[in-house]
N, C-alpha and C positions, 0 to 999 in steps of 0.2 A: 416568555419562552425564552429560554438559549438551546443554541446547537453551534456545532464546530464546524467553521466556516472553513478552514483550511491547515493545510500542514505545509512546513515550509523545509524544504529538504537540500541540503549542501551535497552535490553529487560530482562522481569520478567523470561519466562520460553523458552527457544530455541525449544524445541519441539513443544509446543502449536503456538507458533509464526510460524514455518516452516510448519505445519499442514494449517494454515490460508493461508499463501500466495501460496503454493502447491494447494491448491483448486482452486485460483485465476488465477494463472500462470502456468499450467499443464507442457507447455512446458519447461519450464524453469528446471536447475538443480542446484545442489550444485557443484559452480566451484573450491572452496578450504575452506580448515578450519584450524585451528590452534589456539593454545592456546598464550597469552601472560600477561605480568604483565602492567598493567594501574593506574598509580599512587599508587602503592601498592596492587592492587586486581589483583589476577590472575583470567583470563575469557578464556574462550572460543569465540572465533569468526568464522563467518560462510560466505562466500559469495554465494547469492543464484539468479541465473539470466543465459542471455544467452551469447554470444558472444561479444554483445554491451553494454548493462547495467544490472545493477543488485542492491540487496538491501545489505546491511552488517550488521548482526545481531551480538550484543555482548550481553553474559549473563552476570550474578551477578549485573542487574539493581535492583534498590531498591527504594521502596517509591510510588507515585501514580504520573501517568502524569498529565499535567496543564486539569483543568477542561474547557471541549470544550464548555461549555455554558456559558462561562467568555470571560472576554475580558484581561485575563494574557498574558505578552509577551510570546512567542512559537510559535511552529508550530501547525498551525489549522488544514490542512490536504494536503496531497499530491494526484495525481491525473493521473490515467492510463487512455489511450484510447482504447476500444476494439470493434471489427467488431463485435462481438455477446454480447451483453448485455444482452439478455434471457437467452445465453448458461451458462455467467459467474454467473448468477443468479441462477439458477439451481445447478451448481456446488458447489456454496457455502452453500445454504440451504442444500444440501445433505452433506456437511460437517459440517454442525451444527451449521453454522455461519447465524446469521439473518440480514437483513437490518436494520442501523440504521434509514434512513430515504430518501426519495426521493428527486433528484434536482427540481430547478424550473422549468416548463413545458417550453418547446421551440418547436417552427417547426424544427430547422434543428437538434436537439439532444436530447439524453434522459441520464441520468445518476443518481444513485444511490451512498449510502454512506455506508459503511461498517465500524466497529470499529474494529480493530483486536483484540489479546489476551491483549496487552500492553495499552490498550485505544488511537492508533494512528489512526486517522480516515483516509479511504482510499477513493475516488472518483473513480468510474469507470464510463467513460462516451462513448456513442456512437454517432457519428455524421451521419446525414443522407443526407448530402452535401459534396462535394468536395472544394464549393466554399468559401473561406475566408470570404466574406462579408456576408454569411450566416453562418457559422461556429460560427463566431467571433460577432454575432448580441446578444445584450443582451436587451432583451424586456422587 
């Protein structure tokens, strides 16, 4: 078996970033944090997640994330499955984060996209079927 353990993101503002992901994942917590020097830059790192997966945030990011409307090389988005998309949307809106766009219509899934404070696009998807042939149908 293999599964994704973590994503490592360089961010502009640690507290704004943490606020976004705390709204999305209220059951996660800060697992650890510290300081390190990365190619001559002192930065604060933080692991936010549960016992099985997490996101790493590293501050001292500068510049702009790649334009997501273009075709430049880089990450387009990453996605998480939720059992309660409406609850997630409510938490995000209440925390001041707006839906960037909704996903394609499907009988067996609903999804929305948010952009975090660093312009990383995060998809949240809720499936209405446990059958792989329905969940993975691209209509």
